[in-house]
C-alpha positions, 0 to 999 in steps of 0.5 A, spaced: 926 472 129 925 473 122 918 472 118 921 466 115 924 462 121 916 464 124 913 461 119 918 455 119 917 453 126 910 455 125 909 449 120 913 445 124 909 445 130 903 444 126 906 438 122 907 436 129 901 436 131 898 433 125 903 427 126 901 426 134 893 426 132 895 421 126 899 416 131 893 417 135 888 415 130 892 409 128 893 407 136 885 407 136 884 404 129 888 398 132 884 397 138 877 398 134 880 393 129 882 388 135 875 389 139 871 388 132 875 381 131 874 379 138 866 380 137 866 376 131 870 371 134 864 370 139 859 369 133 864 365 130 864 360 136 856 360 136 856 358 129 861 352 130 857 350 136 850 350 132 854 346 126 856 341 132 849 340 134 846 339 127 852 334 126 850 330 132 843 330 131 839 336 134 832 335 137 831 342 134 828 343 127 833 343 122 830 348 119 831 352 125 838 351 126 839 352 119 836 359 118 839 361 125 846 358 122 845 363 115 843 369 119 849 368 123 853 367 117 851 372 114 853 377 120 860 374 121 861 375 113 858 383 113 863 384 120 869 381 116 868 385 111 868 391 115 874 389 118 877 388 113 875 395 110 877 398 117 885 396 116 
């Protein structure tokens, strides 16, 4: 086998390896994005539940509920930004 042929074969093998690594990273990235989304959806459902309590006239202090909702909203916003950056 000529020197050129060996170098070309090595280059193709290296490209094949890099391609496979990228494919795995893309698959893992999609899984990570899905997991992050599911976590954020749980927070979203919690926030909606808190808002329903506020609308229905809760026994809890509206100030306490409002602060919890603000914190949860900030957490969800940060999570969405991170997920968007990931994608």
